Structures are given as structure tokens and as C-alpha cells.
N, C-alpha and C positions, 0 to 999 in steps of 0.2 A: 504494499499499499505506500502511496506517496501523496500526499497533500499539498497545495500551493494555491496561488491565486493567479488569473491570467496577467495583472497588471505586474506581476513580480517573478517573472518565469524563473531568472537566474537563481532564484532562494530557493527553489524546487529540488535540485540538484536532479533532474529528468535525465534519463536516456537519450542518446541523441535521436533517435526515430521520434521518439515522444515528443522532444521540444521541438523538433523540426515541425511537426504538426500543429502543435499549438502557437510556433510562431510565425504562422502563414497569415499573410494580411486578412485574408477572410476567414480566420478563425480567430480575430480578435474578440472581446467581449463586445464591443460595440457592434462588429460585423455581425458576430451570433447572435445580439440583440434585436437587429434590422432583419435578419432572415426570416423566411416564411417558415410557421411548422412544417414537418414532414421530413423525409429523408434527404439528404444531402451527401452527394459522392461525387469528388471533383474528377473530373478525367482522368484516366488512367491510373487512380489510385486503389489501391486492394482495403484501405478503410473507410468506413461511411460514418455518418452522425445522422443521429435523428433528433429533432427539435420540436418541443411542444410543451403544452402545460401538462400538469399533474396535481393531483390532491394530496396531501399528507395525512398520515392517518396514525393512530396510537399504536406504538411497538408492537402492542400483542396481537395487531391486526396484519402486520406486515411479514411477509417470508424473507428468509435470508437465502440467498444464492452464490451461486459460482460458477465459472466457466472454464473449461478446459481449452478450447480452441481461440478464445477472444481476450483480451484486456478490453475494461471499461475504462473510459476518462468521462466522470460525471461531472458536468458544469451546470452551476447554478445562473441562471440568466435573470431572475428576478424571485423575490420571495426570500423564504429560509427552511432548509430541513436539517434533520439529524440524520446521519448514517452511522451505523454500527459495524464496526468491522471484527472479523476473527483474526486472532493472531496465530493460527493453527489451521492447516489444510483440513479440511473434514474427511471427504471422501469416503462416505461409509456406505457400506454395501446396499442400506436401504434409502439412499439417496434416490429421490425422485425426479427423473429427466423428463419435465413438463414439456419442452420445445428443444430442438436441435441447440445443443450445447448449452441449456439452462438447467442447471440443477440444483434441486430445493432441497436444504439440509437445515438442521437444527443448528442455532448460532452454536459457533464452537466456545470452548471455555477461555477465558482469557481476552472476550472483546473489549474493545475500546469506543468511544463514541467521538463524534465530532459534529460540530453545527456548521454548515455552510452557508453561506450569503453570497450576493450576487459577486460574480468573479471567480468565486472560490471553487476548487476543482479537488476531485479526490479520482485516484488512480487506482485501479483492482486488476492486478496483473493475474493469468490463469491460474486457478486454484485456491485464489483468495476469496472468502467467502464475506457478503458484505449485506446487509438489511438496511436499503435505502427508502426515502421518502417517510420516514418516520417524524412526526408531528414533532415541533416545537412549542409546548403549549397545546392551543387548540389546532385541530386541523385546519390546514391553509393552503391555497392553492400556490404552486411554483411554476416556473418555466424554466426547463432543462434542455440541456445539448447534452446527448449520450452518445460519445464514440465509441467505435468497435473497432479495434485495432486486432490483426490475425495475429496470433501467437509468433509465426514464422518470421515477422517482422523485428521482434523482440530479439534484444541480446540476452540470452537467457542460457 
């Protein structure tokens, strides 16, 4: 897991591939905020981004997920959310694959939480469990950009 803010990318210590994606002129906070909701995939790129609104929920109503083939870069464009992240890779035999490469699991022991506001991002590498869209106080609407980066691009 890596956290940071789009307006302070050098402080996040990002791997070169992820820094290159978030450093693009069309991936700045202002550019993402102006982009229409939906899927955005620059021509010739293997990664894509989905933008749109969502409503936060109490933590007890949110699932914990991880991926094996993709890294997630979750960027808050407006509003705020709390994300819980596991410190240990779950991969339990009873994990449920709800969609291709979307595994649902109980939150792992030693989880941490972070509150993200506009411009903040959290990166979850393949295998890192995360529970996003948890409410900070009362449920509220947020707008997010979620980048999906293939594991094959990562220096792992």
C-alpha cells in the first residue's frame, strides 16, 4: 500500500511506472475532476481508469477485496472516505471471486485505516486487501477515479 496526494507526487515514493501514470498532464487532480464519468483509457495504454460517484457506507456494510492481476490507484476527486487496508495477504481457500480478479475476503488482522480527501490517493498492489468507501461519520457521496494497472507493468 502506498498513499499520497496528486499535488505532492515526489513525496509518495512511487515506483516509476505508477509515477509516470499519475504525472501525466491528463491525470492531474484538475484534469480528472473535469473529466466525464465513465471509463477512460488513453490510446495504446494497457491501464485504464473509471471515474464516477459513489456513496460511502458504514464499515460493517462494506466488503474487503483484493486482486491478483491488477493494482488499484484510488483517487478521491471530491468528498472524503475512509479506507481500511490489511497488512497481510489473505488468499484464504474460502475467498470468493465475485468477478474476474475481484476476490472478497474477511479483513486481515493488523488492518490500518486512512481518511482520504480530494487529491489524496491510495495504491493497493496485487494481493493487498482493502475495504474502500467506508463512511467518515454519516454516509456521503464521493467522486473517485480508480486506475487499474496490470501487474505485468509493476516492478515486483
